[in-house]
C-alpha positions in Angstrom: 83.8 -26.6 57.7 80.5 -28.3 56.7 80.4 -32.0 56.0 79.9 -33.3 52.4 76.1 -33.3 52.8 75.9 -29.6 53.6 74.2 -27.5 50.9 74.6 -24.0 52.6 77.9 -22.3 53.3 77.4 -19.2 55.4 79.9 -16.4 56.1 79.6 -12.8 57.1 76.0 -11.8 56.1 76.0 -14.1 53.0 74.9 -17.6 52.2 76.3 -19.7 49.3 73.5 -22.0 48.4 75.1 -25.0 46.6 71.8 -26.7 45.8 70.4 -23.7 44.0 73.7 -22.4 42.7 73.3 -18.9 44.1 74.7 -16.4 46.5 72.3 -14.6 48.9 72.6 -11.6 51.2 69.6 -11.7 53.6 66.7 -12.6 51.4 68.1 -11.2 48.1 70.1 -13.0 45.5 73.5 -11.6 44.6 74.1 -12.2 40.9 77.3 -13.9 39.8 78.3 -15.4 36.4 78.6 -19.2 36.5 82.5 -19.2 36.5 82.6 -16.5 39.2 80.2 -18.6 41.3 82.5 -21.6 40.8 85.5 -19.6 41.9 83.8 -18.4 45.0 82.5 -21.9 45.8 86.0 -23.4 45.6 87.5 -20.6 47.7 84.8 -20.8 50.4 85.1 -24.6 50.5 88.8 -24.2 51.0 88.5 -21.4 53.6 91.7 -20.7 55.5 93.9 -22.5 53.0 95.9 -20.9 50.2 94.5 -21.9 46.8 97.0 -21.6 44.0 96.0 -20.1 40.7 96.8 -23.4 39.0 94.5 -25.2 41.4 91.7 -22.7 40.8 92.1 -23.0 37.1 92.2 -26.8 37.2 89.0 -26.9 39.4 86.9 -24.2 37.7 88.0 -24.4 34.1 89.2 -28.1 34.0 90.4 -28.9 30.5 90.0 -25.4 29.1 92.9 -23.1 28.5 92.4 -19.7 30.2 94.5 -16.7 30.8 95.4 -15.0 34.1 93.1 -12.2 33.0 90.1 -14.6 33.1 91.0 -15.6 36.7 91.5 -12.0 37.7 88.1 -11.0 36.2 86.3 -13.7 38.2 88.1 -12.7 41.4 87.1 -9.1 40.7 83.5 -10.1 40.1 83.4 -12.1 43.3 84.9 -9.3 45.3 82.4 -6.9 43.9 79.5 -9.3 44.8 80.8 -9.7 48.3 81.4 -6.0 48.7 85.0 -6.9 49.5 86.8 -3.9 47.9 89.2 -3.8 50.8 90.2 -7.5 50.1 89.4 -8.5 53.7 87.6 -11.7 52.7 89.6 -12.8 49.6 93.2 -12.1 50.0 95.7 -12.2 47.1 99.0 -13.8 48.0 101.4 -12.4 45.3 102.7 -15.1 43.0 101.1 -17.8 45.1 97.3 -17.6 44.9 94.2 -16.7 46.9 93.0 -17.1 50.5 89.4 -16.9 51.6 89.8 -15.5 55.1 86.5 -15.7 56.9 84.8 -18.3 59.2 82.4 -20.5 57.3 79.5 -22.2 59.0 
């Protein structure tokens, strides 16, 4: 996992650029809504660790009240952006949370 000063998180053929707030595949930007980007960022920063839905909500939405549908929508958006329809990168652990399951460099 990169140290605190790292601004690029790379996995598969993608780069999560924290400085610019964008996701890139090769030299093209992959569009994500701000909350979906925040969800992806948290999952990638916690790669290999189960992230509970409550933790995700507390990190991404802080003091806002959100429904499970909002979380599911962001996860769906992220999977679409990552081309992860087979849920190989972002695994759902029923009634527990989500796991980002790819090496990050």
